[in-house]
C-alpha positions in Angstrom: 105.5 92.9 109.4 107.5 95.9 110.5 105.5 96.1 113.8 106.9 92.6 114.6 110.4 94.0 114.4 109.7 97.4 116.1 112.8 98.9 117.7 115.3 97.0 115.5 117.4 99.0 113.1 118.0 96.0 110.8 116.2 92.8 110.4 115.4 90.0 107.9 112.3 87.8 107.8 112.2 84.9 105.4 108.8 84.5 103.8 109.5 81.8 101.1 112.2 79.1 101.5 111.5 76.1 99.3 113.4 74.2 96.6 113.0 77.0 94.0 113.1 80.3 95.8 114.2 82.2 98.9 112.3 85.5 99.5 112.5 87.8 102.5 111.6 91.2 103.8 114.7 93.1 104.9 115.1 96.4 106.6 118.5 98.1 106.4 119.4 101.0 108.7 120.4 104.5 107.2 124.0 104.4 106.1 124.1 100.5 105.8 126.5 99.6 103.0 126.8 96.0 101.7 130.1 94.7 100.6 130.7 94.3 96.8 129.4 90.9 95.8 128.3 88.7 92.8 126.2 85.6 92.3 128.1 83.4 89.8 125.1 81.3 88.7 121.9 83.2 89.5 120.4 86.7 89.5 118.9 88.5 92.5 116.1 91.1 92.7 114.5 93.5 95.1 111.4 95.5 95.4 111.9 98.7 97.4 108.9 99.2 99.7 110.3 102.3 101.6 113.4 104.4 101.9 116.1 105.0 99.3 118.9 102.6 98.2 121.8 103.5 96.0 122.7 100.5 93.8 126.1 100.2 92.1 125.9 97.5 89.4 128.8 96.7 87.1 128.5 98.2 83.6 125.7 100.7 84.8 125.7 104.1 86.3 124.9 104.1 90.0 121.3 104.9 90.7 118.9 105.5 93.7 116.0 103.1 93.9 112.9 104.4 95.8 109.5 103.1 96.8 108.0 101.1 94.0 111.3 100.4 92.3 112.3 96.9 91.2 116.0 96.2 90.9 117.4 93.1 89.3 121.1 92.2 89.1 122.1 89.6 86.4 124.3 86.6 87.3 128.1 87.1 87.1 127.7 90.8 87.7 129.4 92.7 90.6 127.1 94.9 92.6 126.9 96.8 95.9 124.1 98.8 97.6 123.8 101.4 100.3 120.9 103.0 102.2 120.9 106.8 101.5 118.8 109.4 103.3 117.7 109.5 106.9 115.1 106.6 106.8 115.7 102.9 106.9 115.0 101.0 103.7 112.5 98.2 103.6 112.9 95.8 100.7 111.5 92.4 99.5 114.5 90.3 98.3 114.2 87.2 96.1 116.8 84.8 94.8 117.0 81.2 93.7 117.2 78.7 96.6 120.8 77.9 97.5 122.3 80.7 95.5 126.0 81.2 96.0 127.5 84.7 96.7 131.1 85.7 96.1 
């Protein structure tokens, strides 16, 4: 998968996109920081395949997820994430099809 996107700092490739789920491999560059967001009616989850990502999730202490970590954010919960360290982060991201993001 990563070889297909060689040379790109960031990319996203959708693997599942049906009536139930949307799942994708995503690579984020070192220093990438997502804006604060929330899903009002669904959760979202990631599996970290490589790199390190700091997650800041409402009502929890920020933490760094590394290879092998699974992170889940409940619905109606504000969250943000940032790639830390010198390496890109490769994740597998899954959410309910058609999920809204605020």
